[in-house]
C-alpha positions as CSV (number, residue, x, y, z in Angstrom):
1,M,0.0,0.0,0.0
2,E,2.8,2.5,1.0
3,N,4.6,1.8,-2.3
4,T,1.4,2.6,-4.3
5,V,1.0,5.8,-2.4
6,N,4.7,6.8,-3.1
7,N,4.3,6.0,-6.8
8,T,1.1,8.1,-7.0
9,F,2.8,10.9,-5.2
10,Q,5.8,10.7,-7.5
11,S,3.5,10.8,-10.5
12,Y,1.7,13.9,-9.3
13,K,5.0,15.5,-8.3
14,E,6.3,15.1,-11.9
15,K,3.1,16.5,-13.4
16,I,3.0,19.4,-11.1
17,T,6.7,20.1,-11.7
18,E,5.9,20.2,-15.5
19,F,2.9,22.5,-14.9
20,M,5.1,24.9,-13.0
21,K,7.8,24.9,-15.7
22,E,5.3,25.5,-18.4
23,A,3.6,28.3,-16.5
24,I,6.9,30.1,-15.7
25,E,8.4,29.7,-19.1
26,S,5.2,30.8,-21.0
27,T,4.9,33.9,-18.7
28,L,8.5,35.0,-18.4
29,Q,10.5,33.5,-21.3
30,S,11.0,36.7,-23.2
31,E,10.3,39.4,-20.6
32,P,13.0,41.6,-19.1
33,Y,12.6,42.1,-15.4
34,N,10.3,44.9,-14.5
35,H,9.5,45.5,-10.8
36,N,6.1,47.1,-11.7
37,R,5.0,43.8,-13.4
38,A,6.3,41.3,-11.0
39,S,3.0,41.2,-9.0
40,K,1.0,40.6,-12.2
41,W,3.4,37.9,-13.3
42,T,3.2,36.2,-9.9
43,N,-0.6,36.1,-10.0
44,F,-0.6,34.9,-13.6
45,V,1.9,32.0,-12.9
46,I,-0.1,30.8,-9.9
47,D,-3.4,31.0,-11.8
48,K,-2.0,28.9,-14.6
49,I,-0.7,26.3,-12.2
50,L,-3.9,26.1,-10.2
51,E,-5.9,25.8,-13.4
52,K,-3.8,22.8,-14.5
53,L,-4.1,21.3,-11.0
54,L,-7.9,21.6,-11.1
55,Q,-7.9,19.7,-14.4
56,L,-6.4,16.7,-12.6
57,N,-9.7,16.5,-10.7
58,L,-8.1,15.4,-7.4
59,S,-9.8,16.0,-4.1
60,Y,-7.1,18.3,-2.7
61,Q,-7.0,21.9,-1.7
62,Y,-4.1,24.0,-3.0
63,I,-2.2,27.0,-1.7
64,G,0.1,28.9,-4.2
65,E,3.1,31.0,-3.4
66,F,5.6,32.3,-6.0
67,L,8.8,34.2,-5.4
68,F,10.9,36.1,-8.0
69,I,14.6,36.2,-7.4
70,F,16.8,38.2,-9.8
71,N,20.5,38.8,-9.6
């Protein structure tokens, strides 16, 4: 049973990681950093990820947090 749970979690983890990568790349790939737009980008990325999570139709609740770090 535990192995099944671990495999399921790993499967979801991989899907969610891909959702995150797609959302971030599609939002920021060609955008230079602009402090005034960071809040909008943050909301947009979180919304895209949550939209994909809801499509999985799992009985979970989600909390999103996103942090921009630029050098």
